[in-house]
MIZANU-7182 format. One record per residue (C-alpha): residue number from 1; residue in one letter; z negated, y negated, x negated; chain. Coordinates in steps of 0.2 Angstrom, whole numbers, plus 5000, padded with zeros to 4 digits. Layout:
{NUM,'A',{Z,Y,X},'A'}
...
This chain:
{1,'M',{4783,5333,4899},'A'}
{2,'T',{4787,5330,4881},'A'}
{3,'K',{4802,5339,4875},'A'}
{4,'P',{4798,5352,4861},'A'}
{5,'A',{4803,5347,4844},'A'}
{6,'I',{4816,5359,4836},'A'}
{7,'G',{4818,5364,4818},'A'}
{8,'M',{4835,5371,4813},'A'}
{9,'I',{4840,5382,4798},'A'}
{10,'G',{4858,5385,4797},'A'}
{11,'V',{4870,5370,4800},'A'}
{12,'G',{4886,5378,4796},'A'}
{13,'L',{4902,5379,4807},'A'}
{14,'M',{4892,5385,4822},'A'}
{15,'G',{4875,5377,4819},'A'}
{16,'H',{4882,5360,4817},'A'}
{17,'G',{4888,5359,4835},'A'}
{18,'I',{4872,5367,4841},'A'}
{19,'A',{4862,5354,4831},'A'}
{20,'W',{4873,5340,4838},'A'}
{21,'N',{4869,5345,4856},'A'}
{22,'I',{4851,5347,4854},'A'}
{23,'A',{4849,5330,4846},'A'}
{24,'A',{4861,5322,4860},'A'}
{25,'K',{4849,5330,4873},'A'}
{26,'G',{4835,5320,4866},'A'}
{27,'H',{4825,5333,4856},'A'}
{28,'A',{4817,5328,4840},'A'}
{29,'L',{4827,5339,4828},'A'}
{30,'S',{4824,5343,4809},'A'}
{31,'V',{4836,5353,4799},'A'}
{32,'L',{4835,5361,4782},'A'}
{33,'D',{4845,5353,4769},'A'}
{34,'H',{4856,5367,4762},'A'}
{35,'P',{4872,5368,4752},'A'}
{36,'G',{4880,5379,4766},'A'}
{37,'N',{4878,5365,4779},'A'}
{38,'Q',{4892,5356,4786},'A'}
{39,'P',{4891,5337,4783},'A'}
{40,'V',{4876,5330,4792},'A'}
{41,'D',{4880,5311,4791},'A'}
{42,'D',{4883,5311,4810},'A'}
{43,'L',{4867,5320,4813},'A'}
{44,'R',{4857,5308,4803},'A'}
{45,'A',{4865,5294,4813},'A'}
{46,'M',{4858,5302,4828},'A'}
{47,'G',{4840,5302,4821},'A'}
{48,'V',{4840,5320,4815},'A'}
{49,'A',{4828,5322,4800},'A'}
{50,'V',{4835,5332,4785},'A'}
{51,'R',{4820,5341,4777},'A'}
{52,'G',{4820,5348,4759},'A'}
{53,'S',{4810,5364,4762},'A'}
{54,'I',{4806,5377,4776},'A'}
{55,'A',{4788,5372,4776},'A'}
{56,'E',{4793,5354,4781},'A'}
{57,'V',{4805,5360,4795},'A'}
{58,'V',{4791,5372,4802},'A'}
{59,'A',{4778,5358,4801},'A'}
{60,'A',{4789,5346,4811},'A'}
{61,'S',{4793,5359,4824},'A'}
{62,'D',{4788,5368,4840},'A'}
{63,'I',{4803,5380,4840},'A'}
{64,'V',{4812,5386,4824},'A'}
{65,'L',{4830,5391,4827},'A'}
{66,'L',{4840,5401,4815},'A'}
{67,'C',{4859,5401,4814},'A'}
{68,'V',{4864,5410,4798},'A'}
{69,'T',{4876,5423,4793},'A'}
{70,'G',{4867,5440,4795},'A'}
{71,'S',{4851,5450,4792},'A'}
{72,'P',{4849,5447,4773},'A'}
{73,'Q',{4848,5428,4776},'A'}
{74,'V',{4837,5430,4791},'A'}
{75,'E',{4825,5441,4782},'A'}
{76,'S',{4825,5429,4767},'A'}
{77,'I',{4822,5414,4778},'A'}
{78,'L',{4808,5422,4788},'A'}
{79,'D',{4799,5433,4776},'A'}
{80,'G',{4804,5427,4758},'A'}
{81,'Q',{4793,5417,4747},'A'}
{82,'G',{4788,5401,4756},'A'}
{83,'G',{4797,5407,4772},'A'}
{84,'V',{4795,5403,4790},'A'}
{85,'V',{4782,5416,4794},'A'}
{86,'S',{4770,5410,4780},'A'}
{87,'H',{4770,5393,4789},'A'}
{88,'L',{4770,5397,4807},'A'}
{89,'R',{4757,5390,4818},'A'}
{90,'P',{4750,5401,4833},'A'}
{91,'G',{4761,5398,4849},'A'}
{92,'M',{4777,5393,4839},'A'}
{93,'T',{4793,5401,4844},'A'}
{94,'V',{4807,5408,4833},'A'}
{95,'V',{4824,5409,4841},'A'}
{96,'D',{4837,5419,4830},'A'}
{97,'C',{4855,5414,4835},'A'}
{98,'S',{4862,5424,4820},'A'}
{99,'T',{4872,5440,4821},'A'}
{100,'A',{4859,5453,4814},'A'}
{101,'M',{4855,5471,4814},'A'}
{102,'P',{4843,5476,4828},'A'}
{103,'D',{4832,5486,4817},'A'}
{104,'S',{4829,5471,4806},'A'}
{105,'T',{4827,5460,4821},'A'}
{106,'L',{4812,5471,4827},'A'}
{107,'R',{4804,5470,4810},'A'}
{108,'M',{4806,5451,4809},'A'}
{109,'A',{4800,5449,4827},'A'}
{110,'A',{4784,5459,4823},'A'}
{111,'L',{4780,5448,4808},'A'}
{112,'V',{4782,5433,4819},'A'}
{113,'Q',{4771,5440,4832},'A'}
{114,'Q',{4758,5445,4819},'A'}
{115,'K',{4756,5427,4815},'A'}
{116,'G',{4753,5422,4833},'A'}
{117,'G',{4771,5417,4836},'A'}
{118,'R',{4784,5421,4849},'A'}
{119,'W',{4802,5428,4847},'A'}
{120,'L',{4819,5428,4856},'A'}
{121,'D',{4835,5434,4848},'A'}
{122,'A',{4849,5423,4856},'A'}
{123,'A',{4865,5429,4848},'A'}
{124,'M',{4880,5418,4852},'A'}
{125,'T',{4898,5422,4857},'A'}
{126,'R',{4913,5410,4857},'A'}
{127,'L',{4918,5398,4843},'A'}
{128,'P',{4913,5382,4833},'A'}
{129,'Q',{4923,5371,4846},'A'}
{130,'H',{4912,5379,4860},'A'}
{131,'A',{4896,5375,4850},'A'}
{132,'R',{4901,5357,4849},'A'}
{133,'A',{4906,5356,4867},'A'}
{134,'G',{4889,5364,4872},'A'}
{135,'T',{4898,5379,4880},'A'}
{136,'L',{4892,5394,4870},'A'}
{137,'N',{4887,5411,4878},'A'}
{138,'L',{4870,5417,4873},'A'}
{139,'L',{4865,5435,4873},'A'}
{140,'V',{4846,5435,4874},'A'}
{141,'G',{4833,5449,4869},'A'}
{142,'G',{4814,5446,4872},'A'}
{143,'E',{4802,5443,4886},'A'}
{144,'A',{4810,5436,4902},'A'}
{145,'A',{4796,5424,4905},'A'}
{146,'L',{4799,5416,4887},'A'}
{147,'L',{4817,5415,4890},'A'}
{148,'D',{4813,5405,4907},'A'}
{149,'E',{4802,5394,4897},'A'}
{150,'L',{4815,5390,4884},'A'}
{151,'R',{4830,5390,4895},'A'}
{152,'P',{4831,5371,4895},'A'}
{153,'V',{4832,5370,4876},'A'}
{154,'L',{4845,5384,4875},'A'}
{155,'A',{4855,5376,4889},'A'}
{156,'C',{4858,5361,4878},'A'}
{157,'F',{4871,5370,4869},'A'}
{158,'S',{4876,5385,4880},'A'}
{159,'E',{4884,5387,4898},'A'}
{160,'N',{4880,5405,4900},'A'}
{161,'I',{4864,5413,4896},'A'}
{162,'T',{4862,5432,4899},'A'}
{163,'H',{4845,5441,4897},'A'}
{164,'V',{4850,5458,4890},'A'}
{165,'G',{4833,5466,4887},'A'}
{166,'G',{4819,5467,4875},'A'}
{167,'I',{4818,5461,4857},'A'}
{168,'G',{4834,5466,4848},'A'}
{169,'A',{4844,5469,4863},'A'}
{170,'G',{4853,5452,4861},'A'}
{171,'H',{4858,5456,4844},'A'}
{172,'R',{4864,5473,4849},'A'}
{173,'M',{4874,5466,4863},'A'}
{174,'K',{4882,5454,4851},'A'}
{175,'L',{4888,5468,4840},'A'}
{176,'L',{4895,5477,4855},'A'}
{177,'H',{4904,5461,4860},'A'}
{178,'N',{4911,5457,4843},'A'}
{179,'T',{4918,5475,4840},'A'}
{180,'I',{4928,5473,4856},'A'}
{181,'S',{4934,5455,4852},'A'}
{182,'L',{4938,5457,4834},'A'}
{183,'G',{4945,5474,4837},'A'}
{184,'F',{4957,5467,4850},'A'}
{185,'M',{4963,5454,4837},'A'}
{186,'A',{4964,5466,4823},'A'}
{187,'L',{4975,5477,4834},'A'}
{188,'L',{4986,5463,4838},'A'}
{189,'A',{4987,5458,4820},'A'}
{190,'E',{4993,5475,4815},'A'}
{191,'V',{5006,5476,4830},'A'}
{192,'S',{5013,5459,4826},'A'}
{193,'A',{5015,5464,4808},'A'}
{194,'H',{5025,5479,4814},'A'}
{195,'A',{5035,5468,4825},'A'}
{196,'Q',{5039,5456,4811},'A'}
{197,'R',{5045,5470,4800},'A'}
{198,'A',{5056,5476,4814},'A'}
{199,'G',{5064,5459,4817},'A'}
{200,'I',{5056,5456,4834},'A'}
{201,'A',{5052,5437,4837},'A'}
{202,'P',{5034,5433,4839},'A'}
{203,'E',{5038,5423,4855},'A'}
{204,'I',{5046,5438,4863},'A'}
{205,'L',{5031,5449,4858},'A'}
{206,'I',{5019,5437,4865},'A'}
{207,'D',{5029,5435,4881},'A'}
{208,'V',{5029,5454,4884},'A'}
{209,'L',{5011,5456,4880},'A'}
{210,'E',{5006,5442,4892},'A'}
{211,'K',{5016,5450,4906},'A'}
{212,'G',{5009,5467,4903},'A'}
{213,'G',{4993,5475,4898},'A'}
{214,'G',{4991,5466,4881},'A'}
{215,'G',{4987,5449,4889},'A'}
{216,'G',{4969,5441,4888},'A'}
{217,'A',{4958,5431,4877},'A'}
{218,'A',{4962,5439,4861},'A'}
{219,'L',{4981,5436,4863},'A'}
{220,'S',{4978,5418,4868},'A'}
{221,'R',{4968,5415,4852},'A'}
{222,'M',{4980,5424,4841},'A'}
{223,'A',{4996,5416,4848},'A'}
{224,'P',{4995,5399,4840},'A'}
{225,'F',{4995,5408,4823},'A'}
{226,'L',{5009,5420,4827},'A'}
{227,'L',{5020,5406,4834},'A'}
{228,'T',{5016,5391,4822},'A'}
{229,'G',{5005,5398,4808},'A'}
{230,'D',{4990,5388,4813},'A'}
{231,'P',{4974,5399,4812},'A'}
{232,'S',{4962,5385,4818},'A'}
{233,'A',{4960,5393,4836},'A'}
{234,'V',{4949,5406,4828},'A'}
{235,'P',{4939,5397,4814},'A'}
{236,'F',{4930,5414,4810},'A'}
{237,'F',{4931,5421,4792},'A'}
{238,'I',{4938,5439,4790},'A'}
{239,'G',{4923,5442,4779},'A'}
{240,'N',{4911,5439,4793},'A'}
{241,'A',{4922,5450,4804},'A'}
{242,'A',{4920,5464,4792},'A'}
{243,'K',{4901,5461,4791},'A'}
{244,'D',{4900,5462,4810},'A'}
{245,'L',{4910,5478,4811},'A'}
{246,'G',{4899,5485,4797},'A'}
{247,'Y',{4883,5481,4807},'A'}
{248,'Y',{4891,5489,4822},'A'}
{249,'R',{4896,5505,4813},'A'}
{250,'A',{4878,5507,4806},'A'}
{251,'T',{4870,5503,4822},'A'}
{252,'A',{4881,5516,4832},'A'}
{253,'A',{4878,5529,4819},'A'}
{254,'A',{4860,5527,4820},'A'}
{255,'S',{4861,5528,4839},'A'}
{256,'G',{4872,5544,4838},'A'}
{257,'A',{4886,5535,4846},'A'}
{258,'D',{4905,5538,4842},'A'}
{259,'H',{4912,5525,4831},'A'}
{260,'A',{4928,5532,4824},'A'}
{261,'I',{4939,5518,4831},'A'}
{262,'A',{4926,5505,4825},'A'}
{263,'D',{4928,5513,4808},'A'}
{264,'A',{4946,5511,4808},'A'}
{265,'I',{4945,5493,4812},'A'}
{266,'G',{4931,5490,4799},'A'}
{267,'Q',{4941,5499,4786},'A'}
{268,'T',{4956,5488,4789},'A'}
{269,'L',{4945,5472,4787},'A'}
{270,'D',{4935,5479,4772},'A'}
{271,'A',{4952,5482,4763},'A'}
{272,'V',{4958,5464,4766},'A'}
{273,'V',{4941,5457,4760},'A'}
{274,'A',{4942,5468,4745},'A'}
{275,'D',{4959,5461,4741},'A'}
{276,'G',{4951,5444,4740},'A'}
{277,'H',{4955,5437,4758},'A'}
{278,'G',{4937,5436,4765},'A'}
{279,'A',{4938,5417,4767},'A'}
{280,'R',{4954,5417,4777},'A'}
{281,'F',{4952,5415,4796},'A'}
{282,'V',{4954,5431,4807},'A'}
{283,'P',{4972,5426,4814},'A'}
{284,'E',{4978,5426,4797},'A'}
{285,'L',{4976,5445,4796},'A'}
{286,'A',{4993,5446,4805},'A'}
{287,'A',{5001,5438,4790},'A'}
{288,'L',{4991,5448,4777},'A'}
{289,'L',{4995,5464,4785},'A'}
{290,'A',{5014,5459,4786},'A'}
{291,'A',{5014,5455,4767},'A'}
{292,'R',{5007,5472,4762},'A'}
{293,'P',{5019,5484,4753},'A'}
{294,'P',{5027,5496,4766},'A'}
{295,'A',{5016,5511,4770},'A'}
{296,'A',{5021,5528,4763},'A'}
{297,'A',{5030,5538,4776},'A'}
């Protein structure tokens, strides 16, 4: 059978690796030309078409895949003037790999379905290096039968694909996951800032945590920065972390769930963003907190 043609909107830090793997697996791929893209010369060399408009991307595709920052961007791309929905053909599928608010996801999916299209939300976990390696985790909301049909496409850039539930469930699960992951790293940053003020060497802090209850993925990702000042193990902006926590807090509040701990994490991230550090990587939170004036007693 002919492999479906893919259209991609959002070739940033995560999207570039996804695009590379889709093209490497032999799919015809079109990407939207956009200032926010990573350099696409390597993709062009693989035969990827860089299109100048959403209409051109949709016209060349069977599946449109989104990988953008959040719900405002998704809504603009899908429902804005000249957006994806206005150009959809019946039977096409939209797969949204962004981090988005579940209520927005439900609205966008309904618009796609009204045009005869199909929908999966397929939120990602892991980092840009995993996108390039083709080893992302996908959290999928939508019909199980549609996921089964599209699984070979999603497997081009993912090693673990979990069907969470109906439409919106994948995006909700992403918020649950990121609150835990980012919360762990924020707590480690705060504790390491305390340790630095107290004169405890970072290698000792890390050794004690690894041997006790503080070990795990978050510590392994934070450790390179704590030891050497290299934040590249987690190339994820603090501004995006604050956005994700804001989405989680709003979603939890709408569900009637407790969110006091998430509020504290989110307030810490929001304050760092307000200080002008939203474009720093998450591990750098440790240094930013350490550099703050001493808290009042």
